[in-house]
NUFI-641088 format. One line per field, with one value per residue (C-alpha): residue in one letter; x, y, z. Coordinates in Angstrom, 3 decimals, always signed. Last residue first. Layout:
N
code c(A_...)
x c(X_...)
y c(Y_...)
z c(Z_...)
This chain:
278
code c(V_E_T_K_L_A_N_R_L_E_N_Y_F_N_V_L_S_N_A_M_A_T_D_V_V_T_Q_P_L_M_G_R_L_D_T_Q_I_F_G_T_L_L_S_H_D_P_D_S_K_L_P_I_C_F_W_G_C_P_Y_N_F_G_R_V_F_N_P_Q_E_K_G_Y_E_V_S_V_G_C_S_L_L_G_N_Q_Y_D_T_T_Y_S_F_D_I_F_E_R_P_A_I_I_N_W_L_Q_G_A_T_T_Y_H_M_L_C_C_G_Q_Q_E_F_E_G_I_I_D_L_S_T_M_L_S_D_W_G_L_R_Y_P_G_P_R_I_Y_D_V_I_R_N_P_V_E_K_V_I_G_Q_T_K_Y_L_F_G_G_F_E_E_S_P_K_R_W_V_I_V_D_K_T_K_K_G_V_R_W_E_D_G_G_S_C_Y_Y_K_I_L_T_N_E_V_E_A_A_L_R_Q_A_D_P_L_S_E_M_E_L_L_S_K_L_L_L_R_S_A_A_L_T_D_L_S_Q_D_S_L_Q_V_V_W_K_G_R_A_P_T_N_N_V_C_G_S_G_S_V_P_G_A_S_M_W_E_I_V_S_V_T_W_E_S_G_E_I_D_W_Q_P_S_Q_H_R_Y_M)
x c(+104.845_+104.578_+103.218_+100.325_+99.154_+99.284_+97.448_+94.565_+94.277_+94.061_+91.297_+89.637_+89.571_+88.779_+85.242_+84.871_+85.752_+83.561_+80.496_+81.284_+81.755_+78.670_+76.416_+77.728_+77.255_+73.635_+73.046_+73.778_+76.709_+76.300_+79.000_+79.101_+81.135_+78.780_+80.268_+78.602_+80.785_+80.275_+82.974_+83.080_+86.414_+85.889_+89.476_+91.542_+94.549_+91.802_+90.211_+87.040_+86.471_+87.149_+89.145_+86.931_+87.833_+85.228_+85.851_+84.479_+82.262_+80.266_+79.670_+82.251_+82.442_+83.824_+85.930_+86.126_+89.902_+91.596_+92.426_+92.645_+89.901_+90.840_+90.957_+88.489_+85.042_+85.049_+84.806_+84.060_+86.164_+86.392_+88.933_+87.257_+89.391_+89.263_+88.270_+85.073_+86.012_+89.389_+89.991_+91.028_+89.745_+90.168_+89.086_+88.647_+89.640_+88.670_+89.826_+88.127_+89.281_+86.797_+84.084_+83.261_+87.085_+86.964_+85.056_+86.725_+89.189_+91.937_+91.426_+93.021_+93.521_+93.887_+94.036_+93.242_+94.329_+92.913_+94.242_+95.225_+93.874_+96.746_+95.605_+97.584_+96.484_+97.803_+98.286_+98.832_+97.684_+97.822_+96.664_+93.990_+92.086_+95.098_+95.095_+98.461_+101.264_+99.014_+97.577_+100.849_+102.615_+99.788_+96.221_+94.204_+93.588_+96.994_+97.476_+93.993_+94.737_+98.022_+96.066_+92.968_+94.884_+95.508_+93.577_+90.870_+87.197_+84.663_+81.923_+80.504_+78.043_+76.882_+75.064_+73.241_+72.659_+70.291_+72.175_+72.622_+70.100_+71.659_+69.249_+70.352_+73.152_+74.814_+78.351_+79.610_+83.206_+84.732_+82.858_+81.724_+78.609_+77.440_+74.751_+72.731_+69.724_+69.856_+66.581_+65.975_+69.508_+69.315_+71.384_+74.432_+77.015_+75.337_+74.678_+78.361_+79.368_+77.136_+78.694_+82.265_+81.564_+79.866_+82.507_+85.507_+83.878_+83.518_+86.873_+88.633_+86.953_+88.189_+91.579_+91.395_+91.618_+94.665_+94.589_+95.184_+97.766_+99.609_+99.905_+100.986_+103.772_+105.137_+105.125_+106.908_+109.443_+110.113_+110.535_+112.899_+115.517_+116.091_+119.512_+118.780_+117.645_+114.871_+112.792_+111.209_+108.374_+106.612_+103.627_+102.505_+99.311_+96.353_+94.321_+93.139_+92.688_+89.032_+89.890_+92.297_+91.065_+91.767_+87.934_+85.694_+86.390_+89.368_+90.251_+92.323_+95.593_+97.392_+100.068_+100.207_+102.700_+104.663_+106.974_+109.425_+109.054_+110.255_+113.364_+113.594_+112.291_+110.420_+107.168_+107.621_+106.525_+104.642_+104.875_+101.512_+100.409_+100.745_+98.355_+98.662_+95.863_+96.903)
y c(+143.939_+142.838_+139.243_+140.251_+142.995_+140.965_+137.994_+140.359_+142.041_+138.508_+137.234_+140.629_+140.657_+136.885_+137.898_+140.618_+138.435_+135.649_+138.081_+139.953_+136.840_+134.948_+138.168_+138.832_+135.248_+135.312_+138.637_+136.932_+138.687_+140.210_+143.001_+145.618_+144.935_+147.611_+147.736_+148.679_+148.237_+149.640_+148.470_+148.601_+147.788_+147.701_+148.253_+146.432_+147.707_+150.553_+147.492_+148.476_+151.670_+149.604_+151.704_+152.835_+152.153_+153.182_+151.857_+153.199_+153.033_+155.679_+153.824_+151.641_+151.305_+148.293_+148.691_+145.165_+144.381_+142.509_+145.829_+148.707_+151.465_+154.723_+157.470_+158.902_+158.193_+158.417_+155.662_+156.502_+156.569_+156.143_+155.868_+156.919_+157.014_+156.889_+158.952_+160.342_+160.299_+161.602_+161.474_+159.428_+160.167_+158.247_+158.933_+155.586_+154.463_+150.744_+147.665_+144.343_+140.859_+138.247_+137.014_+133.647_+133.356_+130.196_+131.998_+135.356_+137.074_+139.163_+142.951_+145.996_+149.406_+153.102_+155.650_+159.300_+160.822_+162.753_+162.583_+166.313_+168.792_+169.509_+166.852_+163.833_+161.815_+158.532_+156.645_+153.069_+149.523_+146.324_+142.525_+143.364_+140.170_+138.907_+141.828_+141.510_+143.207_+145.481_+147.300_+148.103_+150.812_+153.241_+153.366_+152.961_+149.594_+148.938_+152.527_+152.344_+149.187_+151.163_+154.458_+152.581_+150.427_+146.817_+143.497_+143.581_+143.289_+142.508_+144.332_+144.081_+146.230_+145.577_+147.814_+145.835_+146.212_+148.198_+151.444_+154.341_+153.452_+150.171_+147.179_+145.643_+143.632_+142.223_+140.472_+139.394_+138.609_+136.949_+133.433_+133.507_+135.040_+135.702_+137.637_+138.548_+141.011_+144.804_+146.877_+147.084_+148.036_+151.790_+154.458_+155.982_+154.326_+154.455_+158.673_+158.690_+157.169_+159.534_+162.632_+161.470_+160.544_+164.010_+166.240_+164.238_+164.606_+168.396_+169.028_+166.786_+168.351_+165.549_+165.685_+167.043_+164.640_+163.861_+162.441_+165.639_+167.122_+163.913_+163.543_+166.920_+166.366_+163.374_+165.320_+168.317_+165.846_+164.107_+167.547_+169.017_+165.968_+163.643_+164.495_+165.281_+161.551_+159.946_+163.343_+165.166_+167.390_+169.768_+171.456_+174.931_+176.510_+178.100_+176.348_+173.738_+170.226_+169.910_+168.062_+170.715_+173.977_+177.618_+178.208_+177.539_+175.922_+176.184_+173.489_+174.345_+176.439_+174.518_+171.841_+169.467_+166.684_+164.494_+161.885_+159.414_+160.466_+157.749_+157.180_+154.075_+156.092_+155.397_+156.373_+157.873_+155.544_+157.202_+156.737_+156.891_+160.476_+162.073_+165.084_+167.610_+169.941_+172.761)
z c(+186.007_+182.433_+183.060_+185.421_+183.313_+180.103_+181.636_+182.909_+179.253_+177.681_+179.921_+179.809_+175.914_+175.711_+177.378_+174.901_+171.851_+172.652_+173.304_+170.078_+167.779_+169.189_+168.437_+165.146_+163.808_+165.427_+163.519_+160.201_+158.380_+154.881_+155.136_+157.721_+161.069_+162.792_+166.226_+169.216_+172.480_+176.071_+178.426_+182.469_+184.240_+187.960_+189.502_+191.935_+194.094_+195.550_+197.333_+199.072_+197.394_+193.943_+191.420_+188.221_+184.869_+182.289_+178.900_+175.527_+172.537_+170.307_+166.983_+165.671_+161.832_+159.797_+156.594_+155.199_+154.511_+151.660_+149.849_+152.286_+152.407_+151.590_+154.015_+156.716_+157.419_+161.184_+163.899_+167.620_+170.728_+174.386_+177.218_+180.601_+183.727_+187.480_+190.633_+188.719_+185.020_+183.613_+180.116_+176.998_+173.515_+170.326_+166.844_+164.866_+161.502_+161.337_+159.410_+159.440_+158.716_+157.604_+159.597_+158.563_+158.918_+161.280_+163.813_+163.568_+161.161_+162.485_+163.284_+161.646_+163.184_+162.232_+164.833_+164.928_+168.542_+171.488_+175.271_+175.242_+172.734_+170.224_+168.177_+166.426_+163.391_+161.990_+165.076_+163.769_+165.048_+163.440_+163.934_+166.756_+167.847_+169.902_+172.020_+173.984_+172.188_+169.922_+173.175_+174.479_+172.732_+172.488_+171.484_+174.670_+176.426_+178.081_+179.289_+180.500_+182.894_+184.232_+185.097_+186.540_+189.208_+188.768_+189.637_+186.996_+188.105_+185.176_+183.141_+179.679_+177.834_+174.233_+172.077_+169.453_+165.575_+163.406_+164.137_+166.734_+169.213_+169.691_+170.611_+174.055_+175.055_+178.214_+178.964_+182.098_+183.113_+186.314_+186.460_+182.864_+181.557_+177.999_+176.230_+179.338_+178.738_+179.204_+178.944_+182.722_+183.532_+184.256_+182.347_+184.119_+181.929_+178.763_+179.279_+180.383_+177.159_+175.122_+176.966_+176.196_+172.606_+172.040_+173.877_+172.112_+168.686_+169.154_+170.466_+168.040_+164.888_+162.491_+160.331_+156.792_+154.065_+151.885_+148.487_+146.322_+148.706_+149.091_+145.284_+145.202_+147.615_+145.725_+142.298_+144.101_+145.624_+142.161_+140.339_+143.268_+143.052_+146.018_+147.001_+150.725_+151.158_+152.916_+152.643_+155.477_+154.337_+156.860_+155.172_+156.399_+157.478_+155.823_+153.259_+155.367_+153.513_+152.621_+149.339_+148.365_+149.976_+148.709_+148.275_+151.217_+154.630_+156.758_+159.386_+162.111_+163.498_+160.688_+160.450_+157.429_+157.761_+155.349_+157.007_+155.593_+151.888_+149.563_+147.233_+144.976_+142.010_+138.854_+140.589_+143.868_+146.639_+149.381_+152.876_+155.157_+155.828_+159.191_+159.934_+162.672_+163.626_+165.995)
């Protein structure tokens, strides 16, 4: 089943808003009968902020959502594609990787991406915690926004029947004294078992309208493998693969510096959050 939650809409000339609008269907439907690719079969679930809202205003609001809404992506297909791509990265050899940044407990490598003209970054470090708790702090949910200083907002805007899948919208802060302006992303996210640990992965999708004051970035297949150490199961090896097209007119050296610094900082902030919220 597909479920779409739109943001709240203001009704022109009224203080009333619709708190939830959902389209629920068995799956996408193509051909006639669709409005902007919205499935034709299913039902709308509309919850108004006040039962006294007049029918005309509600109809106008619903029509506006119908015209502006897009169908959710195919979760099963995207989940399989991004999982297979990440496993290929994880199992590939190390000949092409070049060290981009190294600290005492985090390493960042890079190599040319096969997806776009930038780089695929690989990062690795040991985190003192079990995979389930680590991934709970990384994937979309109640924890991520509380500790990740780069992320300024995170909203789950679409849910799927397939376990571990969601559609998320998030924004990031400006970087390097705002040489890199704030970005926004719409990502499909998928979390699943891998070996005796977990994989949380995702990919950006073209969905929705861009927000003002943000540049829409695009994440090619990316994700995090979290595997417990055989020698010490209370510690996990966290390996990430990131390939982000920040878009805009940015020199590659600026992108490289920002990516390497943010990935090292990601581990430091994650470790601190896990220690603090025991």
